[in-house]
ZABATI-589156 format. One record per residue (C-alpha): residue in one letter; x, y, z; residue number from 1. Coordinates in steps of 0.5 Angstrom, whole numbers, plus 500, padded with zeros to 3 digits. Each point is the difference from the previous one (the first is absolute). Layout:
['A'; [X; Y; Z]; NUM]
...
***
This chain:
['M'; [340; 151; 519]; 1]
['I'; [494; 503; 503]; 2]
['V'; [500; 508; 501]; 3]
['V'; [494; 503; 504]; 4]
['T'; [499; 507; 500]; 5]
['G'; [497; 504; 506]; 6]
['A'; [503; 496; 505]; 7]
['T'; [499; 505; 505]; 8]
['G'; [493; 500; 499]; 9]
['A'; [495; 496; 504]; 10]
['L'; [498; 495; 494]; 11]
['N'; [506; 499; 497]; 12]
['G'; [504; 500; 506]; 13]
['A'; [495; 494; 503]; 14]
['T'; [501; 497; 493]; 15]
['V'; [508; 499; 501]; 16]
['D'; [499; 498; 507]; 17]
['H'; [496; 494; 497]; 18]
['L'; [505; 499; 494]; 19]
['L'; [505; 499; 505]; 20]
['T'; [497; 494; 503]; 21]
['R'; [500; 497; 493]; 22]
['V'; [506; 503; 496]; 23]
['P'; [507; 501; 502]; 24]
['P'; [502; 507; 502]; 25]
['A'; [505; 500; 494]; 26]
['G'; [495; 499; 495]; 27]
['I'; [496; 506; 502]; 28]
['V'; [501; 508; 499]; 29]
['V'; [496; 505; 503]; 30]
['T'; [500; 507; 498]; 31]
['S'; [498; 507; 504]; 32]
['R'; [500; 507; 498]; 33]
['E'; [503; 501; 507]; 34]
['P'; [505; 493; 500]; 35]
['A'; [502; 502; 508]; 36]
['A'; [493; 498; 501]; 37]
['A'; [500; 493; 498]; 38]
['Q'; [506; 498; 505]; 39]
['R'; [496; 495; 503]; 40]
['F'; [500; 496; 493]; 41]
['R'; [508; 501; 499]; 42]
['D'; [501; 498; 507]; 43]
['R'; [497; 493; 498]; 44]
['G'; [504; 500; 494]; 45]
['V'; [496; 503; 495]; 46]
['Q'; [503; 505; 495]; 47]
['V'; [497; 507; 500]; 48]
['R'; [500; 504; 494]; 49]
['R'; [497; 507; 499]; 50]
['A'; [494; 501; 495]; 51]
['D'; [496; 506; 499]; 52]
['Y'; [494; 500; 495]; 53]
['G'; [501; 507; 499]; 54]
['D'; [507; 500; 499]; 55]
['P'; [501; 496; 494]; 56]
['A'; [508; 500; 500]; 57]
['S'; [499; 496; 507]; 58]
['L'; [496; 494; 497]; 59]
['P'; [505; 496; 495]; 60]
['A'; [505; 498; 505]; 61]
['A'; [494; 499; 505]; 62]
['F'; [497; 495; 495]; 63]
['A'; [506; 497; 498]; 64]
['G'; [500; 492; 500]; 65]
['A'; [493; 499; 502]; 66]
['D'; [497; 494; 497]; 67]
['Q'; [493; 502; 504]; 68]
['L'; [499; 508; 502]; 69]
['L'; [494; 501; 505]; 70]
['L'; [498; 507; 498]; 71]
['V'; [496; 504; 506]; 72]
['S'; [495; 505; 497]; 73]
['S'; [501; 507; 502]; 74]
['N'; [496; 502; 506]; 75]
['D'; [501; 508; 500]; 76]
['P'; [492; 502; 498]; 77]
['H'; [504; 507; 497]; 78]
['A'; [505; 496; 495]; 79]
['D'; [499; 498; 493]; 80]
['A'; [500; 493; 502]; 81]
['V'; [499; 497; 493]; 82]
['T'; [506; 504; 497]; 83]
['L'; [504; 498; 506]; 84]
['H'; [498; 493; 499]; 85]
['R'; [502; 501; 493]; 86]
['T'; [507; 502; 501]; 87]
['A'; [501; 494; 504]; 88]
['I'; [497; 495; 495]; 89]
['D'; [505; 503; 495]; 90]
['A'; [506; 499; 504]; 91]
['A'; [498; 493; 502]; 92]
['V'; [500; 499; 492]; 93]
['A'; [506; 503; 499]; 94]
['A'; [503; 496; 506]; 95]
['G'; [498; 494; 497]; 96]
['V'; [496; 498; 506]; 97]
['G'; [497; 493; 499]; 98]
['R'; [493; 501; 503]; 99]
['I'; [496; 506; 503]; 100]
['L'; [495; 499; 506]; 101]
['Y'; [496; 506; 501]; 102]
['T'; [496; 502; 506]; 103]
['S'; [493; 502; 497]; 104]
['H'; [493; 500; 503]; 105]
['Q'; [494; 495; 500]; 106]
['G'; [496; 506; 497]; 107]
['A'; [505; 502; 494]; 108]
['A'; [495; 503; 495]; 109]
['A'; [501; 506; 495]; 110]
['D'; [493; 502; 502]; 111]
['S'; [500; 500; 508]; 112]
['P'; [498; 506; 504]; 113]
['F'; [507; 498; 504]; 114]
['A'; [506; 503; 497]; 115]
['P'; [505; 495; 502]; 116]
['A'; [496; 495; 497]; 117]
['R'; [500; 504; 493]; 118]
['D'; [508; 500; 501]; 119]
['H'; [500; 493; 501]; 120]
['A'; [497; 498; 494]; 121]
['A'; [504; 505; 496]; 122]
['T'; [506; 497; 503]; 123]
['E'; [498; 493; 498]; 124]
['G'; [499; 502; 493]; 125]
['L'; [507; 503; 500]; 126]
['L'; [503; 493; 503]; 127]
['A'; [496; 496; 495]; 128]
['A'; [503; 505; 494]; 129]
['S'; [507; 499; 503]; 130]
['G'; [502; 494; 497]; 131]
['L'; [502; 496; 507]; 132]
['P'; [496; 495; 503]; 133]
['W'; [496; 503; 506]; 134]
['T'; [496; 499; 505]; 135]
['S'; [495; 505; 504]; 136]
['L'; [498; 498; 507]; 137]
['R'; [493; 503; 500]; 138]
['N'; [500; 500; 508]; 139]
['G'; [493; 501; 503]; 140]
['F'; [499; 507; 504]; 141]
['Y'; [504; 500; 506]; 142]
['A'; [496; 499; 506]; 143]
['H'; [504; 504; 505]; 144]
['S'; [497; 506; 496]; 145]
['L'; [494; 498; 504]; 146]
['A'; [503; 503; 506]; 147]
['W'; [499; 507; 497]; 148]
['L'; [495; 499; 495]; 149]
['A'; [495; 498; 505]; 150]
['G'; [501; 506; 505]; 151]
['P'; [499; 501; 507]; 152]
['W'; [494; 494; 501]; 153]
['R'; [502; 498; 506]; 154]
['E'; [499; 507; 503]; 155]
['T'; [494; 502; 496]; 156]
['G'; [497; 493; 499]; 157]
['V'; [499; 502; 493]; 158]
['I'; [504; 498; 493]; 159]
['E'; [499; 506; 496]; 160]
['I'; [501; 499; 493]; 161]
['P'; [498; 504; 493]; 162]
['L'; [498; 493; 497]; 163]
['D'; [501; 493; 501]; 164]
['G'; [502; 494; 496]; 165]
['P'; [503; 493; 500]; 166]
['V'; [508; 500; 501]; 167]
['S'; [504; 494; 500]; 168]
['W'; [504; 503; 506]; 169]
['T'; [507; 496; 500]; 170]
['A'; [506; 500; 505]; 171]
['R'; [506; 504; 498]; 172]
['E'; [504; 495; 503]; 173]
['D'; [496; 494; 497]; 174]
['A'; [502; 504; 493]; 175]
['A'; [507; 500; 502]; 176]
['E'; [501; 493; 501]; 177]
['A'; [496; 498; 494]; 178]
['A'; [505; 504; 496]; 179]
['A'; [506; 497; 503]; 180]
['V'; [497; 493; 498]; 181]
['I'; [499; 502; 493]; 182]
['L'; [507; 503; 500]; 183]
['A'; [503; 494; 503]; 184]
['A'; [497; 495; 495]; 185]
['G'; [503; 504; 494]; 186]
['T'; [495; 498; 495]; 187]
['G'; [493; 500; 498]; 188]
['Y'; [495; 506; 502]; 189]
['D'; [500; 503; 493]; 190]
['G'; [496; 507; 500]; 191]
['P'; [495; 502; 505]; 192]
['V'; [500; 496; 506]; 193]
['T'; [494; 501; 505]; 194]
['L'; [502; 500; 507]; 195]
['T'; [494; 501; 505]; 196]
['A'; [497; 498; 506]; 197]
['P'; [494; 495; 499]; 198]
['A'; [494; 505; 501]; 199]
['A'; [498; 507; 498]; 200]
['P'; [496; 503; 506]; 201]
['T'; [497; 507; 500]; 202]
['F'; [501; 504; 506]; 203]
['A'; [493; 498; 502]; 204]
['D'; [502; 493; 501]; 205]
['L'; [506; 502; 504]; 206]
['A'; [496; 504; 505]; 207]
['A'; [498; 494; 503]; 208]
['A'; [507; 498; 501]; 209]
['A'; [501; 507; 503]; 210]
['T'; [494; 499; 504]; 211]
['E'; [502; 494; 503]; 212]
['S'; [507; 503; 502]; 213]
['A'; [497; 506; 503]; 214]
['G'; [495; 497; 504]; 215]
['R'; [494; 504; 498]; 216]
['P'; [497; 502; 493]; 217]
['V'; [504; 503; 494]; 218]
['R'; [496; 502; 494]; 219]
['V'; [502; 502; 493]; 220]
['K'; [498; 508; 498]; 221]
['T'; [500; 501; 493]; 222]
['I'; [500; 507; 499]; 223]
['G'; [502; 502; 492]; 224]
['A'; [506; 502; 497]; 225]
['D'; [499; 508; 501]; 226]
['A'; [498; 499; 507]; 227]
['W'; [506; 496; 502]; 228]
['V'; [505; 504; 496]; 229]
['A'; [498; 506; 504]; 230]
['G'; [500; 496; 506]; 231]
['Q'; [507; 498; 499]; 232]
['I'; [502; 507; 498]; 233]
['A'; [497; 503; 506]; 234]
['A'; [504; 495; 504]; 235]
['G'; [507; 503; 497]; 236]
['R'; [501; 495; 495]; 237]
['P'; [503; 503; 493]; 238]
['E'; [494; 501; 495]; 239]
['G'; [504; 496; 495]; 240]
['M'; [502; 494; 504]; 241]
['A'; [492; 500; 502]; 242]
['H'; [498; 499; 493]; 243]
['F'; [506; 495; 499]; 244]
['T'; [497; 496; 505]; 245]
['L'; [493; 501; 498]; 246]
['G'; [502; 496; 493]; 247]
['M'; [501; 494; 504]; 248]
['F'; [493; 500; 503]; 249]
['Q'; [498; 502; 493]; 250]
['A'; [503; 494; 497]; 251]
['A'; [498; 495; 506]; 252]
['A'; [493; 502; 498]; 253]
['A'; [501; 499; 493]; 254]
['G'; [502; 493; 501]; 255]
['Y'; [507; 501; 498]; 256]
['F'; [503; 497; 507]; 257]
['A'; [495; 494; 500]; 258]
['G'; [504; 494; 497]; 259]
['T'; [503; 495; 504]; 260]
['D'; [505; 494; 498]; 261]
['P'; [502; 494; 503]; 262]
['L'; [507; 501; 498]; 263]
['L'; [503; 504; 506]; 264]
['G'; [498; 494; 505]; 265]
['Q'; [503; 495; 495]; 266]
['L'; [506; 503; 500]; 267]
['L'; [500; 501; 508]; 268]
['G'; [498; 493; 502]; 269]
['R'; [495; 503; 504]; 270]
['E'; [494; 505; 501]; 271]
['P'; [501; 507; 499]; 272]
['R'; [499; 505; 506]; 273]
['W'; [493; 502; 500]; 274]
['A'; [499; 507; 499]; 275]
['G'; [496; 501; 507]; 276]
['S'; [506; 499; 504]; 277]
['A'; [503; 506; 497]; 278]
['L'; [494; 505; 501]; 279]
['V'; [500; 497; 508]; 280]
['R'; [507; 502; 501]; 281]
['A'; [499; 507; 498]; 282]
***
């Protein structure tokens, strides 16, 4: 049996949709903090259970019988993600789960300027120490983030950023489909598995796609960290969130997101989506 957590979210919800083309509904269980929100899966014959990493008592029954458990990472920037993940991993061990698969990040590193990347690295350490077989799905930075990271470039003709660097922008839809392929296979893919688009463009590279889409020149303006954070705060963004986002740009400039891997395309059986398409849809 495959148990998928966070099934009402965009990533693992799409993974379940793809799983249902490969695995009978009776072989899948989905979990959510709010089971009523997963009704669309129940309507398709999938069992729905409640699971909340913040409520350890909810996890044993949620994970029971899992040959494979897909753990979605916490997306709450204010939460202690590593503690939440430790709780889920400990519950999986206690429940006798056969294998844990975890939605990690391509830039997972203990010294990354980007806070979630440090959390992912710590969680991978917990998985390695768990004694269970495990797979860490190191997804590339999700390309839909470009819609807000690039700012109002259509109106201004300028993509204003603090720093620039290569990023293997990857479609979340592609990562979800690849996870379903790996889950359906049931074997292999031990340890960290990198799932990225085949290229790692900079914002300067993506400006060419923006120029073509807009029908007028679009340029990149790199203004530095302090000026960018000040501009974000002036625009109404909370200071903590501005610094959180700055960490992404700092990590990109330091090369943490530059790596690429052909595995995603191999799993999909096609070329992964191009990052520029996410930008021009913004």
